[in-house]
N, C-alpha and C positions, 0 to 999 in steps of 0.2 A: 504494500500499499504505499502511496506516494505521503510524503512528507507534509506535515503542516507548513503552511506559508507566513514568513515573516516579511517585513518591508523589504529587505534586499531581495530577495526571491520574487517576490511579486513584481520588483522592478525589472529583474532580469528576465520574467515572464512577458513583460509590455516589451523588452527591447527585441526578444525573439520574435514576437508576434509581428511588430512592425518592419522587421527585417524581411520576414518572409512573404507578408501581405501587404497591399494597399487597403487601406482602411480608412475609416473616419474617427474622429474623437469617441462619438455614442457607441461606435462599434468595439472599439477599445476597451472602453470602460466597462461594457457588457461582459465583455470575455473576462476581464479581470475578477468581477463580482461572481461569475459563472466560476472559474477557478478557486475561488475563495470559499464558494459555498461547497464545492466538491470535496475540499483538501483540508479546510478548517482552517484556524489560525493556531500558529505556534502559542504558546505557555506565555509568552510575551506579556506584560500589561499595557504595554504600547497599542494604541488604535490605528491600526492601517489605514491609510490616505490614499485611497484610489483615487479620486479626484485630482489630488495633488501629482501622481505619476503621469496620469492623463496631460494634465496641464503642462507639465515638463515636457512630455513628448510633443506636445503642440509649439512649445516654445522653442525648443531645438529644431523643431522643423521636420521630425520625422512624420509627424502628421499634416497634412493639409487638408481640410475639408472642402476648400473651392478648388485645388487641383484633382482631389478624387470626384467630386460630382463632375467636371468637365471630362474626365477620362471616361467615366462610368456612363455617362448620357452619350457622349461620343460612341463608345463601344455597342450600347443598345441600339442606338439610330442606325448605326451601321449594319446591325443583324436585322433591323428592319422592324422594331420595337417603335410604337408611335409616344406622345408626347406624355399620354396618361402613364404609361407602364414605366416611362424614364422618371416621373415623377413619384410614384408609388415605390420604386427601387431606391430613389434618394430618399424619400420619407422613411422606409423600413432602415436606412442607414445612419438616420438620425440627423441630416443635414437640414440644416436652417431654411425657413421659407423662401428668406431673399436671397440664399445663394440659388436654391432649386428654381426660383424664378427666373435668375439671372443665366441659369444655363437651358432654360427651356428653349425647345426649338421652334425656330421661326417658320413659316410658313413652306417657304422652299426646302427646310431640312426635313420637314415631319412629310413633304409628297415624295421625297427622296426616299424617306425611309420605306414610307407606304409602296413605293416602285419598287424597292429592293425587295420586301417582303412577297410582293406579288409574283417577281419575276423567280426568287427562291423556290417557292411553294408552287408554280405553275398555275398560277390563280388567273381568272379573266382571260384576256388575250394572249397570255404565255402558255395557255394550257393546248394539249395535241389535239384536242376535239373541241367541236362546238357541245354546251350542255344545257342542260335543262333548268328550270327555274329553282327546283330544290336546291340542284348544287350551287349555284349562284348565292342562295341566301346561306348555305353554312359556309362559303366562303368569305362572305362578307360578315358573318358571325366572327369567323376567325380572325378577320381584320379587325374588330372591334375589340375582340378579347387582347390582341396583340398591342391595344393601345390607340387605336387610329378613330377619327370620328366616322361617323355613318354615313356622312355627304363624300368624304374623301373615299371610303371603301367602295362605295357604291358606284361613283365616278370611274373608278380605277376597274374594279370587275366587271362593270357593263359598258366599258370599252371595247367595241367591236374588234378592234385590230391594234397591232403594238403601236402603228404609228399615230393613232390617236391618243394610245395612253401617253406616249412621248410628248404629245401637243399638251395634255392633261399637265404633265409634269412641267413643260416649258411656261404655262401660263402663270406661275408661280413667280418668275422672272418680273414681270409685269407690274 
């Protein structure tokens, strides 16, 4: 069984965690609290100060919530997820609302993400064969679950050709 934690061991765990993972301050704090619950506190009378450890990691710039948010948002958008899913992921990571709003995708980025998802999943005009209404509805639902708005999903899925889907994408430039 692992030994109970003292302040030094907790600090070592924090350093190890930030060295291995890109993370937010809230995720590091949750990790340290979980480790403390799992392993317990050493018999010392001192109170372990997890927020101080997290603050120190931020001060040393081992953790940067803004950079983490930009990186996470960019990765999700490139994989085809929409703005709503990006916001959910950042909220789950404990990113502040102002930072989440700063990295929220603009219309062009949102359309590029929707286009990427449709291409990857062979939705709408990217599919091999024409399809019936039921299949369109399922594809629109999948786009919405991925965080895209209904209007964007419908416009892309119902585009009869790839050229028209590309035209829809280029309209975001205007």
